[in-house]
N, CA, C and O atoms as a Tinker XYZ file with bonds, in Angstrom:
   532  protein
     1  N     -7.130000  -20.315000   -0.904000    73     2
     2  CA    -6.538000  -19.187000   -0.192000    64     1     3
     3  C     -7.661000  -18.203000    0.136000    63     2     4     5
     4  O     -8.449000  -17.830000   -0.734000    81     3
     5  N     -7.720000  -17.794000    1.386000    73     3     6
     6  CA    -8.677000  -16.781000    1.831000    64     5     7
     7  C     -8.048000  -15.405000    1.664000    63     6     8     9
     8  O     -6.825000  -15.260000    1.674000    81     7
     9  N     -8.896000  -14.405000    1.511000    73     7    10
    10  CA    -8.366000  -13.047000    1.447000    64     9    11
    11  C     -9.276000  -12.089000    2.186000    63    10    12    13
    12  O    -10.481000  -12.311000    2.310000    81    11
    13  N     -8.674000  -11.026000    2.670000    73    11    14
    14  CA    -9.366000   -9.931000    3.327000    64    13    15
    15  C     -8.794000   -8.655000    2.716000    63    14    16    17
    16  O     -7.578000   -8.473000    2.670000    81    15
    17  N     -9.666000   -7.783000    2.254000    73    15    18
    18  CA    -9.215000   -6.556000    1.603000    64    17    19
    19  C     -9.819000   -5.353000    2.308000    63    18    20    21
    20  O    -11.008000   -5.329000    2.624000    81    19
    21  N     -8.974000   -4.354000    2.549000    73    19    22
    22  CA    -9.426000   -3.078000    3.094000    64    21    23
    23  C     -8.929000   -1.985000    2.158000    63    22    24    25
    24  O     -7.974000   -2.182000    1.408000    81    23
    25  N     -9.582000   -0.838000    2.210000    73    23    26
    26  CA    -9.216000    0.264000    1.308000    64    25    27
    27  C     -9.262000    1.595000    2.048000    63    26    28    29
    28  O     -9.948000    1.753000    3.058000    81    27
    29  N     -8.510000    2.538000    1.509000    73    27    30
    30  CA    -8.476000    3.910000    2.009000    64    29    31
    31  C     -7.978000    4.760000    0.850000    63    30    32    33
    32  O     -7.907000    4.272000   -0.278000    81    31
    33  N     -7.635000    6.006000    1.096000    73    31    34
    34  CA    -7.106000    6.831000    0.004000    64    33    35
    35  C     -6.050000    7.801000    0.536000    63    34    36    37
    36  O     -5.984000    8.091000    1.731000    81    35
    37  N     -5.230000    8.290000   -0.390000    73    35    38
    38  CA    -4.219000    9.300000   -0.065000    64    37    39
    39  C     -4.226000   10.362000   -1.155000    63    38    40    41
    40  O     -4.593000   10.113000   -2.303000    81    39
    41  N     -3.805000   11.551000   -0.751000    73    39    42
    42  CA    -3.592000   12.653000   -1.683000    64    41    43
    43  C     -2.139000   13.061000   -1.529000    63    42    44    45
    44  O     -1.688000   13.363000   -0.424000    81    43
    45  N     -1.398000   13.070000   -2.646000    73    43    46
    46  CA     0.042000   13.355000   -2.586000    64    45    47
    47  C      0.415000   14.369000   -3.665000    63    46    48    49
    48  O     -0.377000   14.681000   -4.554000    81    47
    49  N      1.643000   14.871000   -3.560000    73    47    50
    50  CA     2.238000   15.692000   -4.610000    64    49    51
    51  C      3.573000   15.062000   -4.958000    63    50    52    53
    52  O      4.216000   14.443000   -4.110000    81    51
    53  N      3.987000   15.220000   -6.199000    73    51    54
    54  CA     5.294000   14.730000   -6.638000    64    53    55
    55  C      5.562000   15.225000   -8.049000    63    54    56    57
    56  O      4.681000   15.769000   -8.714000    81    55
    57  N      6.807000   15.022000   -8.493000    73    55    58
    58  CA     7.210000   15.317000   -9.865000    64    57    59
    59  C      8.085000   14.163000  -10.328000    63    58    60    61
    60  O      8.772000   13.533000   -9.525000    81    59
    61  N      8.055000   13.894000  -11.616000    73    59    62
    62  CA     8.864000   12.806000  -12.168000    64    61    63
    63  C     10.052000   13.350000  -12.941000    63    62    64    65
    64  O     10.009000   14.452000  -13.487000    81    63
    65  N     11.113000   12.556000  -12.976000    73    63    66
    66  CA    12.278000   12.869000  -13.792000    64    65    67
    67  C     12.256000   11.960000  -15.011000    63    66    68    69
    68  O     12.034000   10.755000  -14.890000    81    67
    69  N     12.483000   12.534000  -16.175000    73    67    70
    70  CA    12.550000   11.756000  -17.403000    64    69    71
    71  C     11.570000   12.259000  -18.434000    63    70    72    73
    72  O     10.405000   12.519000  -18.131000    81    71
    73  N     12.052000   12.395000  -19.662000    73    71    74
    74  CA    11.230000   12.937000  -20.743000    64    73    75
    75  C      9.972000   12.114000  -20.989000    63    74    76    77
    76  O      8.973000   12.651000  -21.469000    81    75
    77  N      9.998000   10.846000  -20.675000    73    75    78
    78  CA     8.832000    9.984000  -20.900000    64    77    79
    79  C      7.607000   10.468000  -20.127000    63    78    80    81
    80  O      6.477000   10.129000  -20.478000    81    79
    81  N      7.829000   11.259000  -19.077000    73    79    82
    82  CA     6.728000   11.712000  -18.244000    64    81    83
    83  C      6.102000   13.020000  -18.708000    63    82    84    85
    84  O      5.109000   13.465000  -18.133000    81    83
    85  N      6.659000   13.636000  -19.728000    73    83    86
    86  CA     6.069000   14.853000  -20.286000    64    85    87
    87  C      5.763000   15.884000  -19.226000    63    86    88    89
    88  O      6.632000   16.210000  -18.418000    81    87
    89  N      4.521000   16.420000  -19.205000    73    87    90
    90  CA     4.181000   17.480000  -18.254000    64    89    91
    91  C      4.213000   17.026000  -16.791000    63    90    92    93
    92  O      4.247000   17.866000  -15.891000    81    91
    93  N      4.203000   15.722000  -16.541000    73    91    94
    94  CA     4.258000   15.224000  -15.162000    64    93    95
    95  C      5.652000   15.410000  -14.552000    63    94    96    97
    96  O      5.882000   15.039000  -13.401000    81    95
    97  N      6.580000   15.986000  -15.327000    73    95    98
    98  CA     7.886000   16.338000  -14.764000    64    97    99
    99  C      7.763000   17.536000  -13.830000    63    98   100   101
   100  O      8.642000   17.783000  -13.004000    81    99
   101  N      6.663000   18.280000  -13.968000    73    99   102
   102  CA     6.393000   19.390000  -13.050000    64   101   103
   103  C      5.660000   18.834000  -11.817000    63   102   104   105
   104  O      5.013000   17.789000  -11.885000    81   103
   105  N      5.774000   19.539000  -10.717000    73   103   106
   106  CA     5.070000   19.115000   -9.505000    64   105   107
   107  C      3.569000   19.093000   -9.784000    63   106   108   109
   108  O      3.011000   20.047000  -10.328000    81   107
   109  N      2.938000   18.010000   -9.410000    73   107   110
   110  CA     1.498000   17.853000   -9.604000    64   109   111
   111  C      0.947000   16.992000   -8.471000    63   110   112   113
   112  O      1.696000   16.330000   -7.754000    81   111
   113  N     -0.347000   17.016000   -8.330000    73   111   114
   114  CA    -1.002000   16.233000   -7.296000    64   113   115
   115  C     -1.627000   14.976000   -7.856000    63   114   116   117
   116  O     -1.905000   14.880000   -9.052000    81   115
   117  N     -1.842000   14.020000   -6.983000    73   115   118
   118  CA    -2.522000   12.782000   -7.357000    64   117   119
   119  C     -3.305000   12.285000   -6.148000    63   118   120   121
   120  O     -2.887000   12.452000   -5.002000    81   119
   121  N     -4.431000   11.682000   -6.428000    73   119   122
   122  CA    -5.232000   11.026000   -5.401000    64   121   123
   123  C     -5.316000    9.558000   -5.765000    63   122   124   125
   124  O     -5.645000    9.211000   -6.899000    81   123
   125  N     -5.020000    8.699000   -4.810000    73   123   126
   126  CA    -5.052000    7.258000   -5.036000    64   125   127
   127  C     -6.015000    6.592000   -4.068000    63   126   128   129
   128  O     -6.016000    6.903000   -2.877000    81   127
   129  N     -6.830000    5.682000   -4.571000    73   127   130
   130  CA    -7.529000    4.737000   -3.718000    64   129   131
   131  C     -6.555000    3.583000   -3.521000    63   130   132   133
   132  O     -6.043000    3.022000   -4.490000    81   131
   133  N     -6.300000    3.233000   -2.268000    73   131   134
   134  CA    -5.327000    2.194000   -1.943000    64   133   135
   135  C     -6.072000    0.989000   -1.380000    63   134   136   137
   136  O     -6.802000    1.101000   -0.395000    81   135
   137  N     -5.880000   -0.157000   -2.012000    73   135   138
   138  CA    -6.469000   -1.414000   -1.548000    64   137   139
   139  C     -5.355000   -2.326000   -1.061000    63   138   140   141
   140  O     -4.341000   -2.498000   -1.736000    81   139
   141  N     -5.548000   -2.903000    0.106000    73   139   142
   142  CA    -4.592000   -3.865000    0.650000    64   141   143
   143  C     -5.315000   -5.193000    0.826000    63   142   144   145
   144  O     -6.262000   -5.302000    1.606000    81   143
   145  N     -4.858000   -6.191000    0.095000    73   143   146
   146  CA    -5.447000   -7.531000    0.171000    64   145   147
   147  C     -4.472000   -8.454000    0.883000    63   146   148   149
   148  O     -3.332000   -8.625000    0.452000    81   147
   149  N     -4.931000   -9.044000    1.972000    73   147   150
   150  CA    -4.133000   -9.977000    2.767000    64   149   151
   151  C     -4.637000  -11.389000    2.483000    63   150   152   153
   152  O     -5.844000  -11.632000    2.511000    81   151
   153  N     -3.719000  -12.325000    2.208000    73   151   154
   154  CA    -4.109000  -13.702000    1.863000    64   153   155
   155  C     -3.472000  -14.698000    2.824000    63   154   156   157
   156  O     -2.306000  -14.571000    3.198000    81   155
   157  N     -4.261000  -15.686000    3.213000    73   155   158
   158  CA    -3.764000  -16.736000    4.096000    64   157   159
   159  C     -4.486000  -18.038000    3.760000    63   158   160   161
   160  O     -5.627000  -18.013000    3.300000    81   159
   161  N     -3.830000  -19.173000    3.985000    73   159   162
   162  CA    -4.431000  -20.455000    3.622000    64   161   163
   163  C     -5.501000  -20.941000    4.587000    63   162   164   165
   164  O     -6.261000  -21.851000    4.253000    81   163
   165  N     -5.578000  -20.351000    5.786000    73   163   166
   166  CA    -6.535000  -20.839000    6.780000    64   165   167
   167  C     -7.095000  -19.688000    7.599000    63   166   168   169
   168  O     -6.475000  -18.632000    7.728000    81   167
   169  N     -8.273000  -19.913000    8.144000    73   167   170
   170  CA    -8.916000  -18.967000    9.052000    64   169   171
   171  C     -8.616000  -19.358000   10.491000    63   170   172   173
   172  O     -8.196000  -20.484000   10.760000    81   171
   173  N     -8.831000  -18.429000   11.414000    73   171   174
   174  CA    -8.630000  -18.754000   12.827000    64   173   175
   175  C     -9.873000  -19.460000   13.369000    63   174   176   177
   176  O    -10.797000  -19.760000   12.612000    81   175
   177  N     -9.898000  -19.723000   14.671000    73   175   178
   178  CA   -11.008000  -20.440000   15.301000    64   177   179
   179  C    -12.323000  -19.669000   15.242000    63   178   180   181
   180  O    -13.392000  -20.258000   15.403000    81   179
   181  N    -12.254000  -18.360000   15.013000    73   179   182
   182  CA   -13.456000  -17.537000   14.905000    64   181   183
   183  C    -13.972000  -17.450000   13.467000    63   182   184   185
   184  O    -15.028000  -16.871000   13.213000    81   183
   185  N    -13.218000  -18.030000   12.530000    73   183   186
   186  CA   -13.626000  -18.006000   11.130000    64   185   187
   187  C    -13.202000  -16.752000   10.387000    63   186   188   189
   188  O    -13.836000  -16.377000    9.401000    81   187
   189  N    -12.138000  -16.093000   10.843000    73   187   190
   190  CA   -11.641000  -14.884000   10.188000    64   189   191
   191  C    -10.130000  -14.994000    9.972000    63   190   192   193
   192  O     -9.459000  -15.796000   10.621000    81   191
   193  N     -9.602000  -14.178000    9.052000    73   191   194
   194  CA    -8.147000  -14.082000    8.919000    64   193   195
   195  C     -7.594000  -13.324000   10.116000    63   194   196   197
   196  O     -6.681000  -13.792000   10.796000    81   195
   197  N     -8.162000  -12.143000   10.364000    73   195   198
   198  CA    -7.870000  -11.319000   11.524000    64   197   199
   199  C     -8.887000  -10.193000   11.537000    63   198   200   201
   200  O     -9.711000  -10.095000   10.628000    81   199
   201  N     -8.845000   -9.345000   12.550000    73   199   202
   202  CA    -9.815000   -8.277000   12.743000    64   201   203
   203  C     -9.749000   -7.259000   11.598000    63   202   204   205
   204  O     -8.714000   -6.629000   11.383000    81   203
   205  N    -10.852000   -7.103000   10.868000    73   203   206
   206  CA   -10.897000   -6.179000    9.735000    64   205   207
   207  C    -10.689000   -4.734000   10.185000    63   206   208   209
   208  O    -10.100000   -3.940000    9.452000    81   207
   209  N    -11.163000   -4.388000   11.371000    73   207   210
   210  CA   -10.956000   -3.043000   11.899000    64   209   211
   211  C     -9.488000   -2.763000   12.153000    63   210   212   213
   212  O     -9.012000   -1.651000   11.922000    81   211
   213  N     -8.772000   -3.767000   12.626000    73   211   214
   214  CA    -7.339000   -3.630000   12.839000    64   213   215
   215  C     -6.613000   -3.467000   11.501000    63   214   216   217
   216  O     -5.662000   -2.693000   11.395000    81   215
   217  N     -7.065000   -4.197000   10.489000    73   215   218
   218  CA    -6.470000   -4.060000    9.149000    64   217   219
   219  C     -6.665000   -2.635000    8.624000    63   218   220   221
   220  O     -5.739000   -2.048000    8.065000    81   219
   221  N     -7.861000   -2.084000    8.802000    73   219   222
   222  CA    -8.124000   -0.714000    8.351000    64   221   223
   223  C     -7.250000    0.285000    9.104000    63   222   224   225
   224  O     -6.713000    1.218000    8.506000    81   223
   225  N     -7.110000    0.091000   10.406000    73   223   226
   226  CA    -6.291000    1.002000   11.216000    64   225   227
   227  C     -4.826000    0.953000   10.802000    63   226   228   229
   228  O     -4.173000    1.993000   10.714000    81   227
   229  N     -4.306000   -0.237000   10.550000    73   227   230
   230  CA    -2.902000   -0.364000   10.165000    64   229   231
   231  C     -2.653000    0.192000    8.767000    63   230   232   233
   232  O     -1.607000    0.794000    8.527000    81   231
   233  N     -3.588000    0.006000    7.845000    73   231   234
   234  CA    -3.441000    0.611000    6.525000    64   233   235
   235  C     -3.421000    2.127000    6.668000    63   234   236   237
   236  O     -2.589000    2.795000    6.054000    81   235
   237  N     -4.325000    2.676000    7.468000    73   235   238
   238  CA    -4.358000    4.126000    7.661000    64   237   239
   239  C     -3.045000    4.629000    8.265000    63   238   240   241
   240  O     -2.532000    5.673000    7.861000    81   239
   241  N     -2.505000    3.888000    9.231000    73   239   242
   242  CA    -1.243000    4.272000    9.865000    64   241   243
   243  C     -0.130000    4.361000    8.814000    63   242   244   245
   244  O      0.654000    5.310000    8.817000    81   243
   245  N     -0.064000    3.384000    7.927000    73   243   246
   246  CA     0.950000    3.386000    6.864000    64   245   247
   247  C      0.725000    4.570000    5.924000    63   246   248   249
   248  O      1.677000    5.248000    5.538000    81   247
   249  N     -0.526000    4.815000    5.559000    73   247   250
   250  CA    -0.831000    5.880000    4.609000    64   249   251
   251  C     -0.639000    7.276000    5.203000    63   250   252   253
   252  O     -0.359000    8.226000    4.472000    81   251
   253  N     -0.790000    7.407000    6.528000    73   251   254
   254  CA    -0.618000    8.717000    7.158000    64   253   255
   255  C      0.767000    9.303000    6.896000    63   254   256   257
   256  O      0.920000   10.524000    6.869000    81   255
   257  N      1.767000    8.464000    6.705000    73   255   258
   258  CA     3.127000    8.947000    6.438000    64   257   259
   259  C      3.262000    9.537000    5.032000    63   258   260   261
   260  O      4.244000   10.218000    4.739000    81   259
   261  N      2.281000    9.279000    4.161000    73   259   262
   262  CA     2.318000    9.751000    2.771000    64   261   263
   263  C      1.255000   10.800000    2.470000    63   262   264   265
   264  O      1.448000   11.644000    1.594000    81   263
   265  N      0.158000   10.756000    3.172000    73   263   266
   266  CA    -1.012000   11.576000    2.867000    64   265   267
   267  C     -0.704000   13.071000    3.015000    63   266   268   269
   268  O     -0.105000   13.500000    4.001000    81   267
   269  N     -1.120000   13.841000    2.027000    73   267   270
   270  CA    -0.928000   15.296000    1.987000    64   269   271
   271  C      0.550000   15.686000    2.080000    63   270   272   273
   272  O      0.890000   16.707000    2.679000    81   271
   273  N      1.414000   14.878000    1.492000    73   271   274
   274  CA     2.845000   15.150000    1.509000    64   273   275
   275  C      3.362000   15.261000    0.089000    63   274   276   277
   276  O      2.799000   14.680000   -0.839000    81   275
   277  N      4.454000   16.024000   -0.075000    73   275   278
   278  CA     5.196000   16.018000   -1.333000    64   277   279
   279  C      6.201000   14.878000   -1.216000    63   278   280   281
   280  O      7.169000   14.976000   -0.461000    81   279
   281  N      5.979000   13.818000   -1.945000    73   279   282
   282  CA     6.807000   12.631000   -1.814000    64   281   283
   283  C      8.261000   12.884000   -2.183000    63   282   284   285
   284  O      9.154000   12.172000   -1.722000    81   283
   285  N      8.502000   13.888000   -3.010000    73   283   286
   286  CA     9.878000   14.216000   -3.396000    64   285   287
   287  C     10.706000   14.694000   -2.206000    63   286   288   289
   288  O     11.935000   14.708000   -2.271000    81   287
   289  N     10.047000   15.080000   -1.134000    73   287   290
   290  CA    10.741000   15.584000    0.053000    64   289   291
   291  C     10.978000   14.505000    1.111000    63   290   292   293
   292  O     11.615000   14.773000    2.130000    81   291
   293  N     10.477000   13.297000    0.884000    73   291   294
   294  CA    10.600000   12.235000    1.884000    64   293   295
   295  C     11.862000   11.412000    1.651000    63   294   296   297
   296  O     12.130000   11.017000    0.516000    81   295
   297  N     12.640000   11.145000    2.692000    73   295   298
   298  CA    13.881000   10.377000    2.548000    64   297   299
   299  C     13.680000    8.994000    1.921000    63   298   300   301
   300  O     14.554000    8.517000    1.196000    81   299
   301  N     12.551000    8.349000    2.188000    73   299   302
   302  CA    12.302000    7.012000    1.619000    64   301   303
   303  C     12.331000    7.008000    0.091000    63   302   304   305
   304  O     12.570000    5.968000   -0.523000    81   303
   305  N     12.088000    8.162000   -0.522000    73   303   306
   306  CA    11.995000    8.224000   -1.981000    64   305   307
   307  C     13.106000    9.055000   -2.624000    63   306   308   309
   308  O     13.012000    9.406000   -3.800000    81   307
   309  N     14.141000    9.367000   -1.875000    73   307   310
   310  CA    15.228000   10.194000   -2.395000    64   309   311
   311  C     15.810000    9.583000   -3.674000    63   310   312   313
   312  O     16.204000    8.417000   -3.700000    81   311
   313  N     15.853000   10.403000   -4.736000    73   311   314
   314  CA    16.443000    9.965000   -5.996000    64   313   315
   315  C     15.590000    9.009000   -6.807000    63   314   316   317
   316  O     16.078000    8.437000   -7.782000    81   315
   317  N     14.331000    8.817000   -6.435000    73   315   318
   318  CA    13.460000    7.864000   -7.135000    64   317   319
   319  C     12.220000    8.566000   -7.672000    63   318   320   321
   320  O     11.727000    9.519000   -7.070000    81   319
   321  N     11.729000    8.095000   -8.794000    73   319   322
   322  CA    10.423000    8.521000   -9.281000    64   321   323
   323  C      9.367000    7.788000   -8.469000    63   322   324   325
   324  O      9.401000    6.562000   -8.360000    81   323
   325  N      8.435000    8.531000   -7.903000    73   323   326
   326  CA     7.385000    7.918000   -7.088000    64   325   327
   327  C      6.193000    7.555000   -7.967000    63   326   328   329
   328  O      5.089000    8.073000   -7.800000    81   327
   329  N      6.449000    6.653000   -8.900000    73   327   330
   330  CA     5.394000    6.163000   -9.779000    64   329   331
   331  C      4.377000    5.372000   -8.960000    63   330   332   333
   332  O      4.625000    5.028000   -7.804000    81   331
   333  N      3.267000    5.098000   -9.556000    73   331   334
   334  CA     2.236000    4.305000   -8.887000    64   333   335
   335  C      2.795000    2.943000   -8.492000    63   334   336   337
   336  O      2.497000    2.436000   -7.411000    81   335
   337  N      3.600000    2.356000   -9.361000    73   335   338
   338  CA     4.192000    1.051000   -9.071000    64   337   339
   339  C      5.141000    1.120000   -7.874000    63   338   340   341
   340  O      5.124000    0.244000   -7.009000    81   339
   341  N      5.971000    2.167000   -7.831000    73   339   342
   342  CA     6.910000    2.345000   -6.720000    64   341   343
   343  C      6.144000    2.548000   -5.415000    63   342   344   345
   344  O      6.522000    1.992000   -4.384000    81   343
   345  N      5.086000    3.330000   -5.451000    73   343   346
   346  CA     4.278000    3.551000   -4.244000    64   345   347
   347  C      3.612000    2.264000   -3.779000    63   346   348   349
   348  O      3.551000    2.000000   -2.578000    81   347
   349  N      3.111000    1.458000   -4.713000    73   347   350
   350  CA     2.492000    0.179000   -4.344000    64   349   351
   351  C      3.500000   -0.700000   -3.623000    63   350   352   353
   352  O      3.170000   -1.315000   -2.608000    81   351
   353  N      4.726000   -0.768000   -4.132000    73   351   354
   354  CA     5.754000   -1.582000   -3.482000    64   353   355
   355  C      6.114000   -1.022000   -2.104000    63   354   356   357
   356  O      6.290000   -1.785000   -1.154000    81   355
   357  N      6.225000    0.289000   -1.990000    73   355   358
   358  CA     6.549000    0.917000   -0.710000    64   357   359
   359  C      5.485000    0.566000    0.341000    63   358   360   361
   360  O      5.823000    0.169000    1.456000    81   359
   361  N      4.222000    0.710000   -0.009000    73   359   362
   362  CA     3.130000    0.413000    0.922000    64   361   363
   363  C      3.120000   -1.075000    1.250000    63   362   364   365
   364  O      2.894000   -1.453000    2.399000    81   363
   365  N      3.363000   -1.925000    0.249000    73   363   366
   366  CA     3.447000   -3.372000    0.470000    64   365   367
   367  C      4.520000   -3.685000    1.517000    63   366   368   369
   368  O      4.288000   -4.480000    2.427000    81   367
   369  N      5.679000   -3.066000    1.387000    73   367   370
   370  CA     6.780000   -3.314000    2.321000    64   369   371
   371  C      6.367000   -2.965000    3.744000    63   370   372   373
   372  O      6.640000   -3.718000    4.678000    81   371
   373  N      5.713000   -1.827000    3.904000    73   371   374
   374  CA     5.277000   -1.395000    5.238000    64   373   375
   375  C      4.231000   -2.357000    5.814000    63   374   376   377
   376  O      4.273000   -2.683000    7.001000    81   375
   377  N      3.287000   -2.812000    4.969000    73   375   378
   378  CA     2.266000   -3.734000    5.450000    64   377   379
   379  C      2.838000   -5.120000    5.724000    63   378   380   381
   380  O      2.403000   -5.793000    6.658000    81   379
   381  N      3.793000   -5.549000    4.935000    73   379   382
   382  CA     4.455000   -6.832000    5.189000    64   381   383
   383  C      5.165000   -6.780000    6.540000    63   382   384   385
   384  O      5.093000   -7.731000    7.318000    81   383
   385  N      5.846000   -5.675000    6.818000    73   383   386
   386  CA     6.499000   -5.501000    8.119000    64   385   387
   387  C      5.479000   -5.534000    9.246000    63   386   388   389
   388  O      5.740000   -6.101000   10.307000    81   387
   389  N      4.318000   -4.928000    9.020000    73   387   390
   390  CA     3.241000   -4.913000   10.009000    64   389   391
   391  C      2.783000   -6.340000   10.331000    63   390   392   393
   392  O      2.592000   -6.692000   11.495000    81   391
   393  N      2.611000   -7.151000    9.288000    73   391   394
   394  CA     2.206000   -8.549000    9.496000    64   393   395
   395  C      3.266000   -9.310000   10.275000    63   394   396   397
   396  O      2.958000   -9.996000   11.249000    81   395
   397  N      4.505000   -9.188000    9.847000    73   395   398
   398  CA     5.610000   -9.921000   10.492000    64   397   399
   399  C      5.799000   -9.520000   11.949000    63   398   400   401
   400  O      6.177000  -10.344000   12.782000    81   399
   401  N      5.534000   -8.252000   12.251000    73   399   402
   402  CA     5.726000   -7.743000   13.614000    64   401   403
   403  C      4.589000   -8.134000   14.547000    63   402   404   405
   404  O      4.686000   -7.917000   15.755000    81   403
   405  N      3.525000   -8.699000   14.019000    73   403   406
   406  CA     2.404000   -9.115000   14.854000    64   405   407
   407  C      1.395000   -8.018000   15.137000    63   406   408   409
   408  O      0.522000   -8.190000   15.988000    81   407
   409  N      1.498000   -6.882000   14.432000    73   407   410
   410  CA     0.576000   -5.767000   14.674000    64   409   411
   411  C     -0.862000   -6.106000   14.286000    63   410   412   413
   412  O     -1.796000   -5.428000   14.714000    81   411
   413  N     -1.045000   -7.146000   13.483000    73   411   414
   414  CA    -2.392000   -7.585000   13.111000    64   413   415
   415  C     -2.810000   -8.820000   13.908000    63   414   416   417
   416  O     -3.769000   -9.502000   13.549000    81   415
   417  N     -2.097000   -9.099000   14.973000    73   415   418
   418  CA    -2.400000  -10.254000   15.802000    64   417   419
   419  C     -1.847000  -11.529000   15.188000    63   418   420   421
   420  O     -1.116000  -11.499000   14.198000    81   419
   421  N     -2.212000  -12.649000   15.797000    73   419   422
   422  CA    -1.711000  -13.947000   15.318000    64   421   423
   423  C     -2.173000  -14.232000   13.898000    63   422   424   425
   424  O     -1.443000  -14.850000   13.123000    81   423
   425  N     -3.376000  -13.790000   13.546000    73   423   426
   426  CA    -3.861000  -13.987000   12.182000    64   425   427
   427  C     -2.974000  -13.293000   11.172000    63   426   428   429
   428  O     -2.758000  -13.808000   10.075000    81   427
   429  N     -2.457000  -12.124000   11.531000    73   427   430
   430  CA    -1.557000  -11.409000   10.650000    64   429   431
   431  C     -0.254000  -12.143000   10.440000    63   430   432   433
   432  O      0.352000  -12.043000    9.373000    81   431
   433  N      0.184000  -12.879000   11.442000    73   431   434
   434  CA     1.416000  -13.667000   11.307000    64   433   435
   435  C      1.234000  -14.837000   10.348000    63   434   436   437
   436  O      2.211000  -15.363000    9.815000    81   435
   437  N     -0.020000  -15.250000   10.127000    73   435   438
   438  CA    -0.299000  -16.358000    9.201000    64   437   439
   439  C     -0.480000  -15.899000    7.762000    63   438   440   441
   440  O     -0.630000  -16.727000    6.864000    81   439
   441  N     -0.467000  -14.598000    7.532000    73   439   442
   442  CA    -0.647000  -14.080000    6.176000    64   441   443
   443  C      0.495000  -14.582000    5.300000    63   442   444   445
   444  O      1.668000  -14.452000    5.649000    81   443
   445  N      0.133000  -15.153000    4.165000    73   443   446
   446  CA     1.120000  -15.721000    3.241000    64   445   447
   447  C      1.520000  -14.734000    2.156000    63   446   448   449
   448  O      2.639000  -14.790000    1.645000    81   447
   449  N      0.614000  -13.831000    1.802000    73   447   450
   450  CA     0.892000  -12.874000    0.723000    64   449   451
   451  C      0.045000  -11.629000    0.923000    63   450   452   453
   452  O     -1.023000  -11.667000    1.535000    81   451
   453  N      0.548000  -10.531000    0.393000    73   451   454
   454  CA    -0.169000   -9.251000    0.422000    64   453   455
   455  C     -0.121000   -8.673000   -0.982000    63   454   456   457
   456  O      0.898000   -8.751000   -1.668000    81   455
   457  N     -1.235000   -8.094000   -1.396000    73   455   458
   458  CA    -1.303000   -7.367000   -2.666000    64   457   459
   459  C     -1.776000   -5.958000   -2.374000    63   458   460   461
   460  O     -2.791000   -5.757000   -1.707000    81   459
   461  N     -1.032000   -4.981000   -2.878000    73   459   462
   462  CA    -1.407000   -3.577000   -2.715000    64   461   463
   463  C     -1.705000   -3.017000   -4.101000    63   462   464   465
   464  O     -0.871000   -3.084000   -5.004000    81   463
   465  N     -2.901000   -2.466000   -4.255000    73   463   466
   466  CA    -3.336000   -1.863000   -5.510000    64   465   467
   467  C     -3.587000   -0.381000   -5.282000    63   466   468   469
   468  O     -4.266000    0.002000   -4.329000    81   467
   469  N     -3.037000    0.453000   -6.160000    73   467   470
   470  CA    -3.291000    1.892000   -6.131000    64   469   471
   471  C     -4.066000    2.245000   -7.377000    63   470   472   473
   472  O     -3.593000    2.029000   -8.493000    81   471
   473  N     -5.253000    2.788000   -7.196000    73   471   474
   474  CA    -6.120000    3.174000   -8.308000    64   473   475
   475  C     -6.036000    4.680000   -8.495000    63   474   476   477
   476  O     -6.397000    5.453000   -7.608000    81   475
   477  N     -5.550000    5.085000   -9.671000    73   475   478
   478  CA    -5.471000    6.513000  -10.001000    64   477   479
   479  C     -6.805000    7.024000  -10.514000    63   478   480   481
   480  O     -7.133000    8.200000  -10.357000    81   479
   481  N     -7.570000    6.137000  -11.126000    73   479   482
   482  CA    -8.884000    6.463000  -11.667000    64   481   483
   483  C     -9.612000    5.143000  -11.871000    63   482   484   485
   484  O     -9.019000    4.079000  -11.689000    81   483
   485  N    -10.888000    5.193000  -12.247000    73   483   486
   486  CA   -11.576000    3.929000  -12.554000    64   485   487
   487  C    -10.982000    3.213000  -13.766000    63   486   488   489
   488  O    -11.301000    2.051000  -14.018000    81   487
   489  N    -10.116000    3.906000  -14.521000    73   487   490
   490  CA    -9.574000    3.330000  -15.745000    64   489   491
   491  C     -8.098000    2.965000  -15.667000    63   490   492   493
   492  O     -7.574000    2.353000  -16.597000    81   491
   493  N     -7.408000    3.326000  -14.577000    73   491   494
   494  CA    -5.968000    3.084000  -14.510000    64   493   495
   495  C     -5.534000    2.780000  -13.084000    63   494   496   497
   496  O     -5.896000    3.494000  -12.149000    81   495
   497  N     -4.747000    1.701000  -12.923000    73   495   498
   498  CA    -4.220000    1.333000  -11.621000    64   497   499
   499  C     -2.981000    0.479000  -11.782000    63   498   500   501
   500  O     -2.699000   -0.047000  -12.858000    81   499
   501  N     -2.243000    0.352000  -10.682000    73   499   502
   502  CA    -1.053000   -0.497000  -10.655000    64   501   503
   503  C     -1.023000   -1.190000   -9.292000    63   502   504   505
   504  O     -1.668000   -0.752000   -8.339000    81   503
   505  N     -0.268000   -2.269000   -9.226000    73   503   506
   506  CA    -0.234000   -3.052000   -7.997000    64   505   507
   507  C      1.124000   -3.692000   -7.795000    63   506   508   509
   508  O      1.918000   -3.825000   -8.727000    81   507
   509  N      1.373000   -4.090000   -6.545000    73   507   510
   510  CA     2.496000   -4.949000   -6.224000    64   509   511
   511  C      1.977000   -6.046000   -5.330000    63   510   512   513
   512  O      1.219000   -5.797000   -4.392000    81   511
   513  N      2.388000   -7.259000   -5.625000    73   511   514
   514  CA     1.963000   -8.423000   -4.868000    64   513   515
   515  C      3.180000   -9.277000   -4.574000    63   514   516   517
   516  O      4.041000   -9.462000   -5.434000    81   515
   517  N      3.251000   -9.796000   -3.359000    73   515   518
   518  CA     4.363000  -10.649000   -3.024000    64   517   519
   519  C      4.084000  -11.509000   -1.807000    63   518   520   521
   520  O      3.227000  -11.195000   -0.981000    81   519
   521  N      4.839000  -12.615000   -1.717000    73   519   522
   522  CA     4.720000  -13.481000   -0.542000    64   521   523
   523  C      5.437000  -12.872000    0.660000    63   522   524   525
   524  O      6.308000  -12.017000    0.501000    81   523
   525  N      5.070000  -13.311000    1.857000    73   523   526
   526  CA     5.722000  -12.809000    3.053000    64   525   527
   527  C      6.781000  -13.768000    3.574000    63   526   528   529
   528  O      7.356000  -13.534000    4.636000    81   527
   529  N      7.040000  -14.818000    2.858000    73   527   530
   530  CA     8.022000  -15.830000    3.299000    64   529   531
   531  C      9.408000  -15.261000    3.415000    63   530   532
   532  O     10.342000  -15.978000    3.773000    81   531
């Protein structure tokens, strides 16, 4: 399986519900490095999965809807804790839709799986990975 990974970052605000979150129940900020790994079993005739610049642009487009926002105010997250895991799945869903819609070209339509990793620090991160079938 071949893979192509691009990265960017977002800065968000949010608060969690539940005693398990301690002081994070108050509104606080977070910065995440976001990595999107696209996997496919074959390369195209040019020897690539698809255009890496297009992958970076589409990741940025997805992240622009979250960047510098209070996630608690967004309808997509109504009634949910926007944990790192939840955010990884949300971004994965948007990128999977991007692949299926052909926004990454024909190579994007051949993507078999996507993995989205959100790094909170060099010591802590979470991810969601799934097939596009």
